MINU-538184 format. One record per residue: x, y negated, z of N, C-alpha, C in turn. Coordinates in steps of 0.05 Angstrom, whole numbers, plus 5000, padded with zeros to 4 digits. Atoms other than C-alpha are relative to their C-alpha. Example, Ala and Ser with C-alpha at 12.3 -4.5 7.8 and 13.67 -1.06 7.14 Angstrom:
<nodes>
501850245000524650905156501849765000
498450244999527350215143498549785014
</nodes>
This chain:
<nodes>
499150184974870926862385496649864982
501750105005863626382385500449795027
499350264988864925632407496349965001
503550074999858425462442501849685010
499650355002861424802478502649915000
496950085013866624332463500749855038
498350134983872524142511502149944982
498650135010879423912502501250385001
499449875011881524642500499250194972
501850015032875724842436502249864994
498550215033879224202400500750114994
497549835023885524482401499950134991
501249725009882625192392499349994962
501350095020879424832328502349864983
498450055010885324462300501950144989
498849715015888825232301498350084979
500349815032884525452259499149914982
499250105022884024982216501850024975
497050045011890925002203500550314987
499549725015890825772192498349964984
502349925027885225782152501149864984
499450065022885225262106502949914991
497450075010893625162091499550234981
498849855012893425872056497449964974
501349985027886525742008501349744996
499450195016889124961992502550054989
497749845004895625351985499549974966
501049735014892725721935500149654964
501050205013890124991894502949814995
497150195010898424651894498749705027
500650204988894924301959500449975034
498250014987896424042019498549865031
501350194996892923712081500749885030
498950164973894123222148497749975020
502550044986889623182207501449725011
498950154983890022642253498550025027
500550004976887722542325497250174994
502249925001881722992347498049945021
499850084980876422682392496850285001
503149875016869823032409498250005035
502549994983863723122460499650235002
500249744991860123532493499150254984
501749785011857323912430502350064959
498550075032862023692367502649905007
497950134992868223432355501749954971
498850155022871522982306503249944990
496849985003878022952271500049774976
499250225010880522282249502150054985
497549925026884922222184500150254993
500549715000883422852161501449884966
499750095024887322822079500850194985
499849825023887823302025501849834973
497150135012894723161982501050234985
497849795024898323441935501950115011
496649924974904523931964502549804989
497750245009909623461961499949725000
500950325011905722871955501149825033
498850144977907722252008497749895014
501249984974905722202074498949644992
500350234989902121472087501349735005
496650194994908721192119501149994990
498250005012911921332073499349814968
502050165023906721002013500849605008
500750314985907020402062503349935007
496650134999915520452069499649784964
499150175028915120311984499449795006
501850384994911219741997500349795009
499750264982914019412046503649954982
495649925020922219642010498249694973
499450115026918219261945499249775004
499650114987915918731988502649724988
496750094982922518602013500849894970
498249975027924618571935498949814988
500950135016920218181903499849775009
500550194992919517621942502749905022
497849914992927217751958500549815029
500050064975926617652032503949915008
497650114997932817412077502550434995
499449815008934418202085498850234989
502749705031932218732027500950215029
499949804981933219432062500150154973
500649695015934720182026499650245017
500949654983931320742041502750225002
499149714989937521192023503049955006
497750004988942520892067500350225025
500949794964944421412132501549835016
498950024972946321102192500450235013
498649854982951021482232500949955039
500050154975949321352308499550245024
498749794979951521742370499350284992
500349695009952222422328497449994987
501449915025945422352283500549744980
500550225029944622072216496749984995
501850155003938721612208499349924967
500750115026934821572144497449835007
502950175009928621012133498450254976
501449795019923121472116496949915003
502150064999917321092135498449705014
500150274985913520412159497350125009
502349925005907320322196498249694995
501650445000903919502178498949955034
503150094969899619512243502749985027
497149954969906219652293501649775004
498250395005908518952317502050165012
498549994994914019202357502250274989
498449775007916819892328498750074967
502449895020914019862255502350274977
500349855022919320262213501050205023
500349684995920321082225502550154987
498449875009926521342219500950324994
499549804978928822112225503550035002
496549935000935622442239499750344979
499649845026937422852172500950255008
498249674983940723472221497150045016
502449884982934123532273496650034976
502450185010928323152235498849855022
501050124986926522892289500049644993
501150235014922822152280500649875021
499450244983925221462319497749814985
500750095015921020982303502049725018
499250235007924220282293500649725013
501250334996924019452315501849964961
500750195027924019102250504249974998
497350045003932018812268500450275000
498149665009934619642275499749974976
500649895026932219672214501549864972
498350135012935819122187501949984998
497549945000941619182214500950224996
499049825016942419822192499550194984
500849905034939419972135499349824967
499650275001942019232114500950014967
499949995016941319322024504249894995
498450275004948618982012500649834976
501150275016947718421970502550094966
496749965022953018581900498949654999
500550285000955417861896500050064954
500650005032954317571815501949904993
</nodes>
């Protein structure tokens, strides 16, 4: 199949082609990739956030969470967080899995352990649900 014009359907098709074709090639080298949004005009498509990493490597939001937790520890924030805590709410078991530093309203990302569904949390929710218990000296 030859793609002669670029439109929404063909942009989606390009994502699928890359996913199907690149995955086995990169896996042979112990690598995987992430793709962001795809934009297009009449004759081209651009994929934002294309990243190749080692298999099982941390995502950017996981790295950002590690940095946020470290910052809270280092500067003795009022509330320090623990990514190992499992918070139970409405039948879900949530764990902190990521952080979006540019998100103002809901910067924390939690995942339901059972379903893998991701939820964006406010700072207040994260501090309430995942606050590290301070050890009395």
